C-alpha positions as CSV (number, residue, x, y, z in Angstrom):
1,X,47.0,75.8,-70.2
2,X,43.8,77.8,-69.6
3,X,44.6,81.1,-68.0
4,X,42.3,84.0,-67.4
5,X,44.1,87.2,-66.6
6,X,42.2,90.4,-65.8
7,X,44.3,93.6,-65.6
8,X,43.8,97.1,-66.7
9,X,46.8,97.9,-68.8
10,X,48.3,95.8,-71.7
11,X,51.7,95.9,-70.0
12,X,50.2,94.3,-66.9
13,X,48.5,91.6,-69.0
14,X,51.7,91.0,-71.0
15,X,53.7,90.7,-67.8
16,X,51.3,88.2,-66.3
17,X,51.4,86.2,-69.5
18,X,55.2,86.2,-69.4
19,X,55.2,84.7,-65.9
20,X,52.5,82.2,-66.9
21,X,54.4,81.1,-69.9
22,X,57.6,80.6,-67.9
23,X,55.6,78.4,-65.5
24,X,53.7,76.4,-68.1
25,X,56.9,75.9,-70.1
26,X,59.0,74.8,-67.2
27,X,59.6,71.4,-68.9
28,X,61.7,73.3,-71.4
29,X,64.5,73.6,-68.8
30,X,64.6,69.8,-68.6
31,X,65.0,69.8,-72.4
32,X,67.9,72.2,-72.0
33,X,69.6,69.9,-69.5
34,X,69.2,66.9,-71.8
35,X,70.5,68.8,-74.9
36,X,73.4,70.3,-72.9
37,X,74.3,66.8,-71.6
38,X,74.6,65.7,-75.3
39,X,76.6,68.9,-75.9
40,X,79.1,67.9,-73.1
41,X,79.3,64.4,-74.6
42,X,80.1,65.8,-78.1
43,X,82.6,68.2,-76.5
44,X,84.5,65.3,-75.0
45,X,84.6,63.6,-78.5
46,X,86.3,66.5,-80.2
47,X,89.8,65.2,-81.0
48,X,92.8,63.3,-79.6
49,X,96.5,63.6,-80.1
50,X,99.3,61.3,-78.8
51,X,103.1,61.6,-78.3
52,X,105.7,59.0,-77.3
53,X,107.6,56.0,-78.6
54,X,107.4,52.2,-78.3
55,X,108.0,52.4,-74.6
56,X,105.9,55.4,-73.6
57,X,102.8,57.0,-74.9
58,X,100.9,60.0,-73.7
59,X,97.5,60.7,-75.1
60,X,95.8,64.1,-74.7
61,X,92.1,64.5,-75.6
62,X,91.2,68.1,-76.6
63,X,87.7,69.2,-75.6
64,X,85.8,72.1,-77.0
65,X,82.7,74.0,-75.7
66,X,81.4,74.7,-79.2
67,X,79.2,71.6,-79.4
68,X,77.7,72.6,-76.1
69,X,76.8,76.0,-77.4
70,X,75.3,74.5,-80.6
71,X,73.0,72.3,-78.6
72,X,72.0,75.2,-76.4
73,X,71.2,77.3,-79.5
74,X,69.2,74.3,-80.9
75,X,67.1,74.4,-77.7
76,X,66.2,78.1,-78.0
77,X,65.4,77.6,-81.7
78,X,63.0,74.8,-80.8
79,X,61.3,76.9,-78.1
80,X,61.0,79.9,-80.4
81,X,59.3,77.7,-83.1
82,X,57.0,76.4,-80.4
83,X,55.9,79.9,-79.2
84,X,55.3,81.0,-82.8
85,X,53.1,78.0,-83.4
86,X,50.8,78.9,-80.5
87,X,49.7,82.2,-82.1
88,X,46.5,80.6,-83.6
89,X,45.5,78.9,-80.4
90,X,46.5,81.6,-77.8
91,X,45.0,80.4,-74.6
92,X,44.6,83.7,-72.8
93,X,41.1,85.2,-72.7
94,X,42.3,88.8,-72.9
95,X,45.3,88.2,-75.2
96,X,45.9,90.4,-78.1
97,X,48.7,90.9,-80.6
98,X,50.8,93.1,-78.3
99,X,50.6,90.9,-75.2
100,X,51.4,87.8,-77.2
101,X,54.3,89.5,-78.9
102,X,55.7,91.0,-75.7
103,X,55.4,87.9,-73.5
104,X,57.0,85.6,-76.1
105,X,59.9,87.9,-76.7
106,X,60.5,88.4,-73.0
107,X,60.5,84.6,-72.4
108,X,63.0,84.2,-75.3
109,X,65.3,86.8,-73.7
110,X,65.2,85.0,-70.4
111,X,66.1,81.8,-72.2
112,X,69.0,83.5,-73.9
113,X,70.3,84.8,-70.5
114,X,70.1,81.3,-69.1
115,X,72.2,80.0,-72.0
116,X,74.7,82.7,-71.4
117,X,75.0,81.8,-67.7
118,X,75.4,78.1,-68.5
119,X,78.1,78.9,-71.0
120,X,80.1,80.9,-68.4
121,X,80.3,77.8,-66.3
122,X,80.9,75.5,-69.2
123,X,84.7,75.9,-69.2
124,X,85.3,74.9,-65.6
125,X,82.7,72.1,-65.9
126,X,84.4,70.7,-69.1
127,X,87.7,70.8,-67.4
128,X,86.4,69.1,-64.3
129,X,84.4,66.4,-66.1
130,X,87.2,65.9,-68.6
131,X,89.8,65.4,-65.9
132,X,87.6,62.9,-64.1
133,X,86.4,60.9,-67.1
134,X,89.4,61.2,-69.5
135,X,92.4,61.8,-67.4
136,X,94.6,63.8,-69.7
137,X,92.2,66.4,-71.1
138,X,92.9,69.9,-72.5
139,X,90.4,72.6,-73.0
140,X,92.9,75.1,-74.4
141,X,95.2,77.7,-73.0
142,X,92.6,80.5,-73.4
143,X,90.6,79.2,-70.5
144,X,93.6,79.1,-68.2
145,X,94.1,82.9,-68.4
146,X,90.5,84.1,-68.4
147,X,89.7,87.0,-66.1
148,X,86.4,88.3,-64.9
149,X,86.2,90.6,-67.9
150,X,86.7,87.6,-70.3
151,X,83.9,85.7,-68.6
152,X,81.7,88.8,-68.8
153,X,82.5,88.9,-72.5
154,X,81.6,85.2,-72.9
155,X,78.3,85.8,-71.2
156,X,77.4,88.8,-73.4
157,X,78.4,87.2,-76.7
158,X,76.6,83.8,-76.0
159,X,73.5,85.6,-74.7
160,X,73.2,87.9,-77.8
161,X,74.0,85.1,-80.2
162,X,71.4,82.9,-78.6
163,X,68.8,85.7,-78.7
164,X,69.7,86.3,-82.4
165,X,69.0,82.7,-83.3
166,X,65.9,82.6,-81.2
167,X,64.4,85.7,-82.7
168,X,65.2,84.5,-86.2
169,X,63.5,81.2,-85.5
170,X,60.5,82.9,-84.0
171,X,60.2,85.2,-87.1
172,X,60.4,82.2,-89.4
173,X,57.7,80.5,-87.4
174,X,55.4,83.5,-87.6
175,X,55.9,83.5,-91.4
176,X,55.2,79.8,-91.6
177,X,51.8,80.1,-89.8
178,X,50.9,83.3,-91.6
179,X,51.6,82.3,-95.2
180,X,51.5,78.5,-94.9
181,X,52.1,77.0,-98.4
182,X,53.4,80.3,-99.8
183,X,56.0,80.2,-97.1
184,X,57.5,77.0,-98.5
185,X,57.6,78.4,-102.0
186,X,59.1,81.7,-100.9
187,X,61.7,79.9,-98.8
188,X,62.8,77.9,-101.8
189,X,62.9,81.0,-103.9
190,X,65.0,82.8,-101.3
191,X,67.5,80.0,-101.2
192,X,67.8,80.0,-105.0
193,X,68.2,83.8,-104.9
194,X,71.1,83.5,-102.5
195,X,72.8,80.9,-104.7
196,X,72.4,83.0,-107.8
197,X,73.5,86.1,-105.9
198,X,76.6,84.4,-104.6
199,X,77.5,83.1,-108.1
200,X,77.0,86.6,-109.7
201,X,79.0,88.2,-106.8
202,X,81.9,85.8,-107.3
203,X,81.8,86.4,-111.1
204,X,81.8,90.2,-111.1
205,X,83.3,91.1,-107.7
206,X,85.7,88.3,-106.9
207,X,86.2,85.1,-104.9
208,X,86.1,87.1,-101.6
209,X,82.4,87.9,-102.2
210,X,80.2,85.6,-100.0
211,X,76.5,86.1,-99.0
212,X,76.0,82.5,-97.9
213,X,75.9,81.1,-94.4
214,X,79.7,81.4,-94.1
215,X,79.5,85.1,-95.0
216,X,76.8,85.7,-92.4
217,X,78.9,84.0,-89.7
218,X,81.9,86.0,-90.7
219,X,79.9,89.2,-90.6
220,X,79.5,88.7,-86.8
221,X,82.2,86.4,-85.6
222,X,85.2,88.2,-87.3
223,X,84.3,91.6,-86.0
224,X,87.1,92.5,-83.4
225,X,85.8,96.0,-82.6
226,X,83.4,95.7,-79.7
227,X,81.3,98.8,-80.5
228,X,80.8,97.7,-84.1
229,X,80.0,94.2,-83.0
230,X,77.4,95.5,-80.6
231,X,75.9,97.7,-83.3
232,X,75.7,94.7,-85.7
233,X,74.2,92.2,-83.2
234,X,71.8,94.6,-81.5
235,X,70.8,96.1,-84.8
236,X,70.1,92.6,-86.2
237,X,68.0,91.6,-83.2
238,X,66.1,94.9,-83.3
239,X,65.4,94.4,-87.0
240,X,64.1,90.9,-86.3
241,X,61.9,92.3,-83.5
242,X,60.4,94.8,-86.0
243,X,59.8,92.2,-88.6
244,X,58.2,89.9,-86.0
245,X,55.9,92.7,-85.0
246,X,54.9,93.4,-88.6
247,X,54.2,89.7,-89.0
248,X,52.1,89.3,-85.9
249,X,50.3,92.6,-85.5
250,X,47.5,91.6,-87.9
251,X,47.5,87.9,-87.0
252,X,44.5,86.7,-85.1
253,X,45.5,85.3,-81.7
254,X,42.1,84.9,-80.0
255,X,40.7,81.8,-81.8
């Protein structure tokens, strides 16, 4: 991966690096296919119920798209860690902090959009494959009544959630290569701080107080007002972008 890009403006260089990274990381799409294949397999193994008597039995296997989304998020997290780990061996002769930052973020955004598109088609695919392989399979009544607006909502939510996880993984990767051993110590300290904070919150505020992983998930997933949800998710991604820039702007990338 030795690319020499000569352009006048930084935006032109960053755009060329963005296209070059998409090309040189094309194998990542095969990784996505493999992980989503596992996701489909786990989706088919969700649960099974049966009804009947000694003369008749009807078994219905319930399938869920959640394992598929989890495997897709795992893919973008792996890619984000990989991009952040390349900052000390950036292979572009004219690369700098801005072009490395912009091109990596742009690639992650494309990856998030791809996940969103695949999740839109996951429902019909699960129903088709479930019917062919399992016979009596049920994906849920929600998918039976989905309209174009529902599919658009599914695309937007899965895309933004994927980008949120990808940006968080990229930020952690930048911290890891920037602070090395101190990163491990600070990570342990942060986890301990969360535990102590949760215990103190429950003690003085009540059992509803939760700043753990479950509380973070509820902060986004249980928001039913679309405008507030967009503010939360876009604000969080924007904050991560800012933290990533602070972490990378003084990091040497031309070694």
